[in-house]
N, C-alpha and C positions, 0 to 999 in steps of 0.2 A: 788635688792629688792626696790620697790617703797615705799616711806614714806607716811603714812597717820597719821596725828596728832590727838591725843585725847585731847580735851580741847584747851585752848589758848596757843600760842607759840609766844613769843615776839622776840626771837633771836635764833640763831643756825639753827636747821633743819627747813625745810619748807615742806609743803605738795607738793608732786610731785617730790621731790628729789629722785634720784636713787643712792642708796648706793652701791659703788663698792669696798670699802675696809674699814677695821677697824684696827686702829693702824698700818697702813702701809701694812697690809696683805690683799690680795684680798679676796672677798667673795667666789670666786671659790675655793681658797685654803682652806678657812675655811670649805666649804661644803665638800671638799674631805676628810677633817680630821674626819668627822662624822663616817666614816667607819673604823677608826683606834682606837682600844681600848687603845693603848699605847700613843696616842697623848696627851700631857699635855694641860689642859684647864686653861684659865686665871681665877683667883679668884677675879674678880672685885667686889667691894661692892658699896652700895649706898653712894653717896657723892663724889666718885672718878670721875675724868675727863678723858674721852676717846675721841680719835680723829677719827671722821668718815670722810671718803673721799667720796664725793657725786658728781654726775654729774648733774650740774645745768645750764640750758640754753646751753647745749652742752659743757660746760667747767668743768673740775674737780676742786672741792673746798674742802679744809679741814675745818671741822667744829668741834669745841670743844663742847662736849656734857657732861654735868654733870649727872651722873647716879642717878636715884631716884627710889622710890618704884613704883610698878605697879599701874596705875590709875584705880583701880577696880570700884570706885564709878562712874567715867565717863562712863566706859564701861557698867555697869549695867543700868545707866540712859538712855543709847542709845538702849540697847538690853534687857530691863527688861521683855518684853512680852515673848520672846523665853525662857529666863531662868526660868521665873515663870511657863510656860507651862511644861517644862521638869521636874521641881521640883515637881509640883502637880501630873503630870503623874506618876512619880516614887513613890510618896507617896501612890497614889491610888493603883498602882500595888503591892506595898509592903503590903498594908492592905489586898487586895484580896488574896495574896499569904499566909499570916499568917492565914487568915480565912479558906482557902481551900488549904492547902499545898499539898494534894494528887491530886489536880485537874490539869491535864496536861495543860489546857488552862491558869490557873493562873501562872504556871511556865513560860510559853512562854510569857505571858503578862509582867511579871517582867523582863525577858530577853530583850524584846523589849524596855521597859521603860528605862532600864539601857543603852541600845544603844543610845537612844535619849539624856539621861542625859550626857553621855560622849561626844556626838557630839556637845554639846553646847560650847565646847572649841573653836569652830570656831569663836564664838562671841568675844572671848578674843583676837583673831588675832595672827598672826605669827610675832614675833619680830626679829630684827636683832641679838640680843644677844642670841636668841634661836638657830640660826644657829651656832653662835660662840660656844655656850655651847655643842651642839651636842645631849646630852641626852634629853633636852627639845624639840628638833626637832623631835626625834623619838616618844616622848610622844604625841606631836601634831598630827603627822601622824597616830599614833595608834588610837587616839580618834576620829579624824575627818574623817578618811578614814575607818579603820577596824571597829571601834565601830559603826559608822553611818550605815554601811552595815548590822549590826545585826538587825536594825529596820526592814528592808525590808525582810530579811530572816525570822525573827519572824512573819511577816505578813502572809507569805505562811504557815509556820508551825502552826500558830494559827488556820487556817481553816482546817488543817489536824486533829486537836484534839478538835475542838469546833463545835457544842455543845457536841459531843461525839467523841472519837477517830474513825477516818475513817479506819476501820480495813482492808478493801479491799486494801488500799494503804499501811498502816503501817505494814502489815504482811510481806512486803518485807523490810528486815532489813537495806538494803543499802540506802533506800530513804532519811531518815532524815540525816545521816552522809553526803550523797552526797549533800543534800540541803544546808548544812552549809559549806562544803569544796569547792564546785565548784566555788563560786565567788572569794574566796581568791586564789585558784589555777589559775583562769583566770587572776586576777590582777597581781599575781607574774609572770606568764608566759609572760604577755604583758610587764611588767616592765623590765624583763630580755631581751626581744626582742628589746626594745627601747635603751638599753645601748650601743650597738655597733654604732648606728647611731647618738648618741647625741654628741653635740659639747663640752659638759662638764657636771659636776655633777649638776649644777644648771639647765641647760637645760634638763637634764634627769629627775630631780625632777618635773619639770613643765610638762613633757610629760608622765611620768610613770603611772599616775593614771587616764588616760583618760577613761578607761573602766568602771569606777565606775558608771557614769551616765547611759550608756546603760544597765549595770547590774541592777541598781535600776529600770529602766523602765521595764525590763524583769520580775523582781520579783513582781512589782506592778501588771503587767498584769496577772502573774500566780496567784497572790492573788485574783484578781477579778474573774478570771475564776473558781478558787477553791470555792470562796464564792457563786457564782451563781450555780455552780454544786451541792454544798452541800444543798443549799436552794431548788433546784428542785428534789433532791434525796428523797427517802421515809424516812420521819422523823415523830416522834410522835408529839402530840400537844405541849408538854413542850419544846422539842428541837426547834420546829419551833418558839415558842414564844421567846426563848432565841435569836435566830438569828434575829428576828425582832428588838430587841433592837440595834443590831449592824447596821442594815439597817437604823434605826432611826438616829443614829449618822452620817452615811454617808449622808443621806438626809439633816440633819441639817447643816452639814459642807458645802455641795454643795450649799444649799440655801444662806448661809451667804457669801460664796466666790463669787457667781455670783452677788448677790445684792450689796455688799459693796466693792468688789475688781475688778472683771473682767469687769462688765458693766461700772462702773465709769472710769476704766482705759481705756476702749475702747472709751467712748464718751467724757470724760472730760480730759483725759490725765493723770489721777492719781486717786488712791483709795480715798473713802470718809473717811476712817480711816487709821491710821498707821498700820503697820504690827504687832505692839505690841498689839493693840486692837483685831485684827483678831486672834492672838495667844490665847488671853484670851477667845474669843468666841469659839475657837477650843477645849476648855476643855470639851465640851459636849461629845467629842469622848471617852476619858478615863472614864468619868462618865458612859456613856452608856455601855461600856465594863464591868465595875464593876457591874452594875445592871444586865447585862446579865448573869454573872457568879453567883452572890450572891442573888439578889432580883428580879428575873425576874417575879415572881408571884405577885408582889406588886401592879402593875398597869395594866390597860387594854391597852396593847401595840398597838392594832389595832386602838384604838381611838387616841392615841398619834401620831402614824404614819400618820393617816388621817389628824389630825390638823396640824402636821408639814408640810405635803405636801401642804395643802391649804394655810397656812399663809406664808410658805417659798416661794412658787411660787407667791403668792399675793405680798409679800414684794419686790421680784425681779421685778415684773411687775410695781408696784407703783414707785419704785426707778427709773427704766428705763424710765417710762413715765414722771416722774418729770424732770429727767436729759434731756430727749429729748425735752420737752417743753421749759425748761429754755434755753437750748442750741440753739434751733431753733429760739425762739423769740429774744435771744441775738444777733444771727447772722443777723436776719431780721432787727432789730432796731439798730444794732451796739452798743448795750449796754451790759455791763457785770456787774453783781452784783446789777442790778436795783431791788429795792424793789417791784415795781409794777409787774414786770415779775414774781418774786417769788410768789407774791400773786395770780396771774392768774394761775400759775402752781399748787399751792397748792389747789386752788378752784376746778380746773379741776379734780385733784386727789381725792378730797373729794366727788365730785359728782359721780365719776365712781367707788368709792371703794366698795359700797354695791352691785351693780350689778355684778361687777367682782368677789366678794367673793361668791355670790350665784351661779354664773356659774361655778366657780372653784370647789366649794363644790359638786355641782351636777355631774360634770365630774369625779371627783376623787372618789366619792361614786359609780358611775357606773363602774369605772375601777376596784375598789376593791371588790364591792359586787354585781355587776350586777344591775338589775333594781328593787331591793327590795324596794326602797323608792318611786317608782312610779308604784304601782299596777294597777292603771287604764290603764296606757300605756300597761302593760303586758297583761291584760285581753282583751284590745282592739285589740292588735296584735294577740292574740290567736283566738279571734272571727273572725278577718279578714282572717286569714289563713283557718279557718274552713268554712268560707263562700265560698271559692273557690271551684270549681268543682273538688273534690278529690275522687279517688276510695276508697272503704271502707278500703282496706289494707294500705292506705297511711295516714289515719286520725290520728291514735295513734302515728306513727313515727313523724308526724308533731307536735303533742302535746309535746312529750318528748324533741324534739329538741328546741321547744320554751321555755320550762321550764328550760332546761340546759343553754340556752343562757341568759335567764332573771335572773337566780340566779347565773350565772357564776360558776357552779359546774361541776365536771368532769364526773359524771355518773347519768343518770336518766333512770328508766325503769318502765314499767307498766306490772304487772304480774297478773295471775289469778290462783286460786287453782282448780285443777282437781283431786279429790281424795286426795292422800297423796303427790302429786307432784305439783310443781308450774311451770306454763307455762309462758314464757316471751312473751308477746304480742308485745312489742316494746321497744327498748333500744337505748340510745345515750351515747357513751363513753365506757370505760372499767370498769367493776365492781371492787369494793374494798371490803375488809373484813368488814369494819364498816359502812355498809349502814343502813339508817333509813327507816322504813316501815310506810307509811301513808295509812290508809284504804280509799278506794274510795266507797262512799255510795250513793245509789239512792233510795229514798223513803223508808229509813230504812233498805235496803238490801245492803250488801257488795258485790259489783260487781267486785272488784279487789283491788290491792294494788299498790301504787306508791312508788318506791324504790329510795332514794336519797343518794348520797355520799357527805360528807362534802367537803368544799373547800380544806382542808388539813387533813391528817390522824389524828383522835382524836379531831378535832376542832368541837365545838358545834355551832349550828345555834343560831343566836340572835333572840330576840323577833320580830324584824322587818322581819327577814327571815321567822319565823313561821307564821306571819300574811299573808304574800304573799303565802306561801305554802298552808295554809288553804283555801285561796280564790281559788287558782289553783286546789286544790284537789276537791272542790265542783264542779267546772266547768268540771274537768276531769271525775268525777263520772258520770255526765250526758252523756258525750261523750262516755265513756267506755260502759255504758248501751246501748246507741244507736248502737255502733259498735257490741255489743253482739247480739242485736236483729237483726241487719242486717245479721250477720253470721248465726244466728238460722234460719232466713227466707231463706237464700240461701241454707242451708243444708236441710231445710224442702222441698224446691222445688226440690232439688236433690233427696231426698227420695221419693217424690211424683212421679217424673218421673220414677225412678227405680221401684217403686211399680206398677205403671201403666203398664210398660213394662213387669214386672214379671206376672202381672195378665193377660195380653194379651197372654203371652207365655203359662200360665197355661190353659186358655180357649182354645187356639189352640191345646194344647196337649190333653185336655179332649175330644174335638170334634174329633180330628184326631184319637186318640187311642181308644176312647170309642164308640162314635156314628158312626164313619166311618165303623169299622168292623161289627157292629150290622146291620147297614143299608145294607152293602154289603151282609151279610149273609141272610137278609130278601129277597133281590132281588134274590139270588140263590135259596132259598127255594120256593119262589113264582114260579120261572121257573119250579122247580121240581114238585110242586103241579099241575101246568098247564099241564105238560106232563102226570101225573098220573091220571088226572081227568077223562079222557075218559075210561080207562081200569081198574082203581083201586081206586074207590071212597073212600074207607076206609083209604087207605094209604095217599091220598091227604088230607083227613080231619085231619089226625094226623099232617101232615106237616103244614097245615094252623093253627092248634092250637099252634104249636111251633112258627110260625110267629107272632101270636097274643101276645104270652108271650114276645117275643123279642121286639115287638113294644111297649108294655107296659113298659118294662125295659128302653127302649130308652127314652120314655116319662118321666119316673121318673128321668133319668139322666139330661134331659133338665130342668125339674123343679128344680132339685138340683143346677144346674148352675145358674138359674135365682134367686133362693132364696139366693145364696151366694152373688149376686150382690146387692140385696135389699130385706129385709124381706117382703114377700107378705102381711103380716098382716098390715103393715103400709098403704098400698094402699087400703086394704079391710076395715080396721077398724079405722084407724087413730092412732096417737101415744099413746094417753091415753088408748083407748080400747085395743090396742095391748099389752100394758104393763099389763093391768088387765087380759087379757087372759093368758099371760105367767105366771103372778103371781098365777093364779088359778091352774096351773099345777106344781108349785114349791113345792117340798116336802123335808123334812129333809132327807139327803142322808148319814148321818154318824151315829155314836152311841152316846148315852148320857152318858158322863162320863166314857166311856170305857165299859159299859154294852151292852149286845146284844139287849136290848129292844129299840125300837124307840119311838119317840114322835112326836106330830103334830107341824107344823110350819105354823103360820097364817101370811099371807102377805096382807097388806092393801095399796092401791094406792090412793093418794090424788092429786087433780089437780084443779086449778081455771078454771072456764068455762066462756066464751070460750077461747081457746088458739089462739094466733096470727098465721097468715100464716107464716110458716117457710120453709126455703130452705130444699130440700130433704137431703142434706148432714148433716144438723143439726138434722133432725129427725132420720137418721140412726145412727149418733154418740150417741145421747141420748139413743136410744133403745139399742144399743150394750153395752154401759157402764152400763145401768141398768140391762141387762141380765147377764153380767159378774159379777156384784156385787151380784145379787141374787144367782148365781151359787156358789160364795164364801160363802154366808150365809148358803146355804143348805149343803155345804160340810164341812165347818170348824168352824162355829160360835157356834154350839150347842144352837142356839137361839130358843125361843118360839114365838116371835113376831118380825115382820119386817115391817118397814114403808118406802114406796116409795113416795116421795113428789116432785111434779113439782111446781115451783113458778116463778114469774116474779118480781124480786126486782126492776127492772127498765124496760123501754120499749125496751131496746136493748139487754137484757141478759136473758137467760133462766137458772134457777138453778135447778139442780137435786140433791136430797138428798136420800140416801139409808141408813137407820139406823136400827140396830138390838139390842137386849138385851142379846147377847151372851157373850162369854168369852173375847172378845176383841182380839187385836193383841198380839202375844207372844212377850216377851222382846227380843230385839236384832234382830227382824225379818227384812228381806230385801224384797224389791219388787220383786215379781215373774213375770212370763210372763203375767198373767192376769192383775195385777195392772199396769204394764208397758204399756200394750196395752190400758187400760183406759186413762192413762195420755197422751199417744201419740194421741189418737183420739181427746181429748179435745184440745191439743196444736195445732193440724193441723188446727183447725178452729179459732185459736186465743184465746182460752179459757184456763182453767186450771182445774185440778182434784187433790184432796187431799184425802188421806185415813188416818184416825186417830182413836185412841181408845177414847171412851167416859169415862168421869170421873166416872159416876155411873155404868159402865159396858157396854160392847158392842162395836161395831165398827160403824163408820160413814164414808160413801163415799159421798163427796160433789164435784159437778162439776159445773162450770160456763162456759156457751158457748154463745158467741154473736149470737143474732138472725139476726141482720142486716136488719130488715124490720120494718115498723111502727106497732103499736099494733092494728091490725085489726082482727076480728074474721074470722076463716076459715069456709067454707061451711060444711065440714065434722064435725068440732067441733060443729057447730050449730045443725046439725042433731043429734049428740051424746047427746047434752043437751036436745033436744026435746024428744028423745027416753027415756032418763032417767027420 
C-alpha cells in the first residue's frame, strides 16, 4: 500500500512510501487474515506507537508511527465539494420521499442518493490499519464498490418508474430483481475467477473489482436509452413536462462540464475551477429531479430549457473563445498572464457576445418550435412553393408539408365537409387523437378546416404558435378555395363532355329509331301508290293520305328535336317576349288549400329596355330557369301573383328573379330535380342560383349569370321596344 499523507508530516512516514509490514507482520499476512473470523485483531489506541516497515528508495526501513485520531478536518477541506453534494442530494431525496412516499420515483431517488452518500467513503481513503483491522476493510469495500453501484442501478430503475411506471416492462416481474442482482453477480463471479490466478490476497483485491467500471458504463448507457425511449413514447402533457425537468438538469450539467472542465482541460491543461466547485454546480441535478416529482407545474419548463440551452452553449462558446484567444496570443507573443492579452480577449468576447446570443436563440427556437418566430419567412416559403408550376392535386399537399415543417408538428391535414362526412384533401404525418381544427374561410364562407396535432400529446400551442397558425390559415383558405374552384371546373368540364356525348347519342337514337323507320315506310308506301296509280286510283289515294300523315309526324318529331336544342321562341321573339308569351300561358295547376276550386294566377314580366346582346347559352339558361320556376309556382305555391324580373346590376351580370306570394317552401324541404337543374344551369355558366322563402310569405328564385359582353342593345331588343 502506497502512503499518501494528509496535512504536514515532519518525521516518520513520507508520501510515496510503500508499506510492506506492520509490527513485523507482512501486509499480505494481514490481508489473508480478513477472511478469518477467528483471527485476533490488535486493539491499538490513539497515542500508541506502531512500527511500520516501508520500502523507501528500494530499501526496507522501519518507521515508528504514533497513532492519532483520523484527520477528518483535513479530508473535508480537500474533498468538501463531493461530500456536500452527497449530503444535499440525500436531503433532497429524503424530503421528496417523505412528501411522496407512495411515488416509485421518490423511492428510487432516495435509494440512489443513499448510494452516492455511502460512496463518499472513498474520499476518506483506505488506511493501513483498515487492512489490519479487517472489518473496516469490508466496510470500505461495501460502501465504495457495492454502494456506489446502487447509484447506476437506480438510474436505470428511475426511468422505468418515472414519470409513470413503464407497465409494458414492469409487468415482467423478473426485470427489477435482475436489474439489481446482475451487477453484483457479475462482480462476484469475476472476483472468484481472479482468485486462482492471483499472486496473493493483496493482488487479488487489486484485480477483483475491475468489472465495476464496465458495469457503470453499461448502466449509464441503459439509463440514457431508457430516458430517450420514454421521452419518445406516448405521454400526456404533464408526464412530458416532468421529463423536461430532468432534461433541463442534464443540459445544465453538460453545459457546466463542457464550459468549465473539459474545454479548459483540453486547451489549458486544467479546469477553470476545482472539482469541488463543479460538484456544487452539479446540485442542479437533484434539485431538478425534486421539482420534476413535486413541483413540475410551477414554472414554464420549455422557457427554462430554452434559456438553459442558449446560455449554456453561449457560455461554452465564450469560454472556449476566450481561452483560445488568450492561448493563441500567448503562444504568438511568448507571453503568459499578460494583462493586455486578457483585455484583447475580453474585448473580442464582448463584441461577439450579442450577435452570438441572437444567432443561438434563433437556432434553438427553430429547433424547438420550428419557424413560428419568423412568420414572414414561412409565408414567403409557402408563396414560393405555390408559384411553382404544380398540378392541382399537388397544391394542398405542398401546403400541409410546409405548415408541418414550419411549426415542427407531427400532423397537419386539410379536410372538407361533404354532408356528414369529412373528406381529407391532403395530410402530412400520422393523425393523433387530440387534433385542433382551424376553420379555413374565404370571403365569409368556410371552405374547409385545417387539422393540427400538437408537438406532444396534450401540449397546447403558445400565442406565438397561434399567430403563425392564423396567418397560415388565411393564406390556406384562399388556396383551398382556388383548389375547390379548379376541381369544380374540372368536374364541370367532365359533365359537359358527358352531357354532350349523351345528347349526341340521344339524337342519334331518335333519328335512327324514329325518323328512319318513318321515312323508310314512306318510301315503301310511295312505291305501292305508284304501282296502284294506273289501275286503282282510290287505293293509291288512301296510301298517299297515309304518307302525308307519316310525313307530318316526322316533321313534328324533327321540330321536337330542334326545340329541345333551343327554344324557338328565343329566335322568333327574343328573351323578354318569349318569357312574356310563356307567362301568358301559365295557369294555376293545383288546388287552393285542398279544395276542388281553382283560382287565377297572374304573372307579370319586368325587364329593362333594351337588353344587351347575350350569348345564346345565357339566353337558354335564363329562359329554362324562368320556365322551371314558373312551373313550380303553378304546381306548388298556391300563389295569386308572380313577378318575373330581369335586371342588370352591373354590365357583366344578368339577374333573374322569380317571386310569388304563395305559401313558401315547406320546413325541412330538400332540393328536387327541378331546383337542382336550375342551380346546375347557372353554375355551368359561372353564375349561381338560390331558392328561398320570403319573410312576408312566398318563394323567391334569384339567379345571377355572367353576360360576358359589353352593355350594348341588341337589334331584337330594339325592335321589341319600338313595337311596345
